[in-house]
Phi, psi and omega in degrees: 000144181277128182292140179095350179292151182288330183207146179237121189266109180275143169270101191283346175298339181257007178256129179247317189231134185230141172237125179249121184252119179225101180253081181213197185277172185312304186296326179298317176299315178300325181287357174266353186302326180296337181291319181295312183292323178293315179306312184291327181293316185279328179223088181300341184284348186286145170257120187242115184250166181232139164243120181217176175284148180304321182293339180268007187304322182293351182273353176236155180201172179302321190295340176255014169105010176272128180273314183222137171256114175255142184222160176244120179270118182285355171278357170306325187294337180284349176277002183086171185299319182287314179299315176296319181293328179290327175294315181293324176297317175301314180299310180308308182296323180293318175292321179299319182296339186283338183045066182297132173281330184218128180240121182251119174254123184245021170216169195244025176302140181301326185298339185282326176294321185286315179302323180293316178300320180290323182283338174052051177292164179294323182225144174217148183218144177227151180214169180057042185226048184291338176291348186256006190300335180261010184262115180289332175294320180289307178302323180283000180269345182232151179283339183210137176238120181270130172247122172263161174303149179296315186264080188207139177303140181300326177296318177295322174307312181299316181285346175300328175303316177300320185293323180285345171272002177101001183271146174269123185245123177262169180301325178300322180292345186261012180283136177283159179219142175209128186268132181245126178282155178303319176305312179293326178298313180298315181299318182291326181297317179292315181304312185289326178298321174296340174263008181055047175241130185264161180293144184050028173237035173203157182247130177267133181239118175242094193257334177266169181214158176290341178256105188304326182293357176267355187267145174289149164302147179319308185300315181298309178306318181298316182297322180292319182297310183302320180299316182292318177297320179295332178273324186249337186050041180244149182298139176269106184264115179270133170234152180197168177283154177288056179244137189309312184295320180290323177292322179293322177302312180301317177301320178290322172299314180299317183299313186290324179304314182295327180283331179280324180201101185288355179276351180298127176265112178239148186231118187260102176254016182298132176075004185251008184230140171287174180301315185288324174291326178293320176299321180290323174292322179300321183298345185254354188281156174289325180196141176263128174235125176188170186279171179300106192195163176302315177304322176301316180293325178295320179292325177296318181295325179282345182065046171261163173299132179231129174244112174270135181257111186248139177239252184281341182289155187285104178290336177292319182276323190246009181294153180302130189262008177292160181293338186237063182227143169226166180245136176247124180208164185282333177088021175301145181292345178274357181272144347274136179267344177063017175273169175266072187087176180298122181056028174064034179273351188087345178251131180248112178295332179293330172299309188295342182266000174302128181270132175300324180294325173294325175292316179297320180297321178293321181293325179297312176306318182285334192256015182299000000 
């Protein structure tokens, strides 16, 4: 393939093995799922593998078209220089044995340029690497470097790679997928039953994030919870990661909710669920309301009603991609600024300005 061409039409009949690399966080990995399913749909003979971080493994599965998952464990560094190097070498040998015909890199770590050179695939393509645009080493490591429009959803940026390889991608091909096992469904049903909560008879609230600038002030979150309760009179189920800051945030919201309206029935599952258990609980909710986070993308993948709460982050790029999803935001003209709060202060005025009535209205619209 000639470097610099806008698109390269691959003859997939001569391609047998593909490696897709996405070394990012949970939600980013979930947003790659359409690539696997689209490749398998168009060319069922392909063997399509993934290379991701170990902690994101639950977000991909055989059900979305992944044949093998290889992972990098960030804990390898704790093994010391020799132990870390041994793990990296073991991974490299495993990947080399696969003899990939096509490597697709969807992140811009320098190690991926080196990895691609070492794997020596017949074809290689990189995307989402604008930081490397002036690097000859980077561009010389791939047969094709893809540049997507800036105001474009990350999911579409992923599938742009397939378009540049000559595959036709429809809106159906861009649907997210996440597999929930029967065991997790049963487990979640029993958990909710102990709380006397029925399927589609509760609202799930995932309000914290590992990135604090994405979170509403406690008072605003509490106001939204109370408004939802007073409109629907359904249990409010709180979820969060098992992180100290997230758990404290949920506790503060719950406490304030009870002060505002002691009749609110809330159930705190924060920190008590694995990723797959979280997905199973989410699959039973009437509506998911949450900030820009992996659980929001997970809810969209499961195709439950989703209201995403957005402040400074780019809702064009990171909005929920489900067919039943809406975005609630204040509408400040500076949105999205993509900064970590106003002037990178950590506090986002646009989040505090989200009106509870607007959130309620969007939930009503989705749940008619």
